[in-house]
N, C-alpha and C positions, 0 to 999 in steps of 0.2 A: 799142459797148462792147468788142468783141473787140480792136480795135486798141489800146485803152487798157491792157488787161491783158497783151496779147501783141503788142508793137510789131513783132515779126519776122513777123507774119502780117497781111497787108493784107486789106481787104474782098474784093478781086479774088482773092487767094489762096484765101480761104475759099469764095467762090462757085464757083471753078473746081474745088476739091477736092470740093465737094458734087455738082457736075455730073459728076464722075469718081470717085464713091465706089466703093470696091472691095467693102466689106461694111458693112452697117448692120443694126440691129435696134431694135425698139421698147423703150422703157424702161417697164416695168410700173408701174402705179399713178400715172402722171403725168397731170395734167389742166391744160392741154390736152395731148394725147399728144405725147411727145418721142421722138426717135430719136437713137441714138448711132451714129457711123460713122467710118470711116477712108477718106480719099480722097487722091488725089495732086494737088498744085497744078501750075501750068504749068512749074515747075522740077523736078518729080519728087519733091518732098518729101512725106513722109507727114504728113497733117494729121488730127488728132482733131477731130471735130465733134459738137456737140449741136444738133439742129434741132427746130423745132416747126412743125407744119403748121397753117396758118390754114384751117380747114375751110370757112369761108364764102367765101374768095377762092381757095383752092387754092394760095396762096403759101407758100413755106418761109421761116422766120425762123431765121437762124443765131444761136444764143444763146452758143455757145462754140466757139472754134477755137484749137488750139495745136499746135506742133511741138516736139519729137517727141511722138508719142502716148504716153500713160502705159502702162506694162507691163500693168497691170490691165485696161485697155480692150482692148489687143491680145489678151490671153488670152480675154476675154469674147467677142471677135469671131472667135476661132479663128486668130489670127496667132501664137500662142505656139509655142515650140519643141516639136517632136514627139519623143517618146522612141523610140529604135530598139530 
């Protein structure tokens, strides 16, 4: 489904970005547990990801991937601009 909504992000891009995630955090109140993160694909693009852990198999399912990441997500993960 990721490639249908975001054709500029392939399954391989999303997989690589999750394997090279820079920051992630759990989303509270989600069942099954979801995580949001930002990782880099093989071309160095920042990819926003929402993933779910299948607790019975230990596999990750990527539910959402897009580039560029939303400003709100970047701020939540601490990538926002710092005030000097």
